[in-house]
C-alpha angles and dihedrals in degrees: 000000000000090000091056092049091050091049091047090050089053095048100039096079087058091058091072090065099035134044099238128150128224089247090058091049092051091046091052092048092048091050091052091054092047091052092059112113118233119229125221117243110248120233111272142163123205131177115213127212091270092056095253116142117225124193133178088264094057094050097041111136093012133102111258128197117186117192117194 
């Protein structure tokens, strides 16, 4: 939701010079997010505090948060 508000805040000054609806602004913002290219996860191996080894194969399809 914060992303939409930020995008709206960026586009709203433009609405004073153009006749553009909120739906058009949201559609443009959504298109920008869809155009982002995904990056492939590089091969890695990490040992957690319990001694378990995790690789990119063991976390495939899961959400991963790495805290350094």
